[in-house]
C-alpha positions as MATLAB code, in Angstrom:
seq = 'MHQHYWKVHLSTDEEDGRTTATARLHWAERTVVGHGVARCNPSDRDVADIGAELAAARALSDLAGQLLDVTRHHIEATTNAPVHGLR';
ca = [
      62.792  -10.430  -28.497;
      61.170   -8.611  -30.923;
      58.235   -6.908  -30.670;
      56.702   -5.279  -33.997;
      53.143   -3.467  -34.458;
      51.835   -3.251  -38.512;
      48.732   -1.344  -38.915;
      46.448   -1.892  -40.889;
      44.071    1.158  -42.524;
      40.776    0.341  -43.683;
      38.384    2.279  -45.293;
      34.977    1.614  -46.726;
      32.482    3.463  -48.986;
      28.817    2.746  -49.628;
      26.847    3.653  -52.888;
      23.771    2.612  -53.779;
      24.028   -0.885  -52.636;
      27.728   -1.648  -53.639;
      30.323   -1.069  -51.364;
      34.299   -1.301  -51.894;
      36.825   -1.662  -49.360;
      40.619   -0.703  -49.627;
      43.294   -2.088  -46.930;
      46.618   -0.495  -46.713;
      49.614   -1.742  -45.035;
      52.767    0.275  -44.399;
      55.564   -1.074  -43.003;
      59.414   -0.781  -43.711;
      59.382    1.259  -46.824;
      56.758   -1.523  -48.714;
      52.989   -0.845  -48.745;
      50.675   -3.286  -49.845;
      46.600   -2.493  -51.251;
      43.662   -4.732  -51.148;
      40.865   -4.033  -52.318;
      37.250   -5.377  -51.495;
      34.017   -5.242  -53.353;
      30.471   -6.365  -52.321;
      26.651   -5.712  -53.799;
      23.533   -6.038  -53.080;
      21.188   -8.824  -54.324;
      18.680   -6.233  -55.764;
      16.304   -8.804  -53.944;
      17.389   -8.268  -50.677;
      17.216   -5.978  -47.560;
      19.924   -3.577  -47.618;
      21.879   -3.360  -44.883;
      25.008   -0.976  -44.758;
      26.961   -2.839  -42.093;
      26.953   -6.567  -44.201;
      28.172   -5.005  -46.834;
      30.867   -3.369  -45.049;
      31.780   -6.714  -43.537;
      32.060   -8.485  -46.878;
      34.088   -5.751  -48.481;
      36.603   -5.359  -45.593;
      37.128   -9.029  -45.156;
      37.431   -8.940  -49.336;
      39.914   -6.668  -48.871;
      41.625   -8.229  -46.212;
      41.717  -11.026  -47.792;
      43.144   -9.764  -51.271;
      45.779   -7.693  -48.744;
      46.819  -11.434  -47.301;
      47.709  -13.218  -50.661;
      49.646  -10.255  -51.975;
      51.494   -9.947  -48.528;
      52.119  -13.775  -48.879;
      53.340  -12.676  -52.416;
      55.961  -10.258  -51.130;
      56.528  -13.108  -48.654;
      57.703  -15.961  -51.376;
      59.667  -13.222  -53.198;
      61.726  -12.203  -50.888;
      62.188  -15.896  -49.638;
      62.953  -16.863  -52.944;
      65.567  -13.689  -53.477;
      67.160  -14.800  -49.970;
      67.488  -18.730  -50.524;
      67.377  -18.857  -54.495;
      65.158  -21.951  -54.008;
      61.567  -21.554  -55.276;
      59.176  -21.239  -53.095;
      55.747  -23.548  -52.762;
      52.848  -23.566  -50.662;
      52.698  -20.372  -49.229;
      48.847  -20.188  -49.914;
];
């Protein structure tokens, strides 16, 4: 049995009702970076935690999509056959 631990570094930054998030995954010799943004509706109360949560979720979703693309490419390179349905 092989256990692997991958760490994701997630950072957020909030300014003027706009929160950005960056999620970085490093493994082997690869790096994948996901980005997410959340904006506060001007008519809503600005709650920083909500913007951070939403931006982080979007960054992690972007990261996951990119990791699926990397995986698809790796499978296709290994099998010499197209891969469908990973997303």
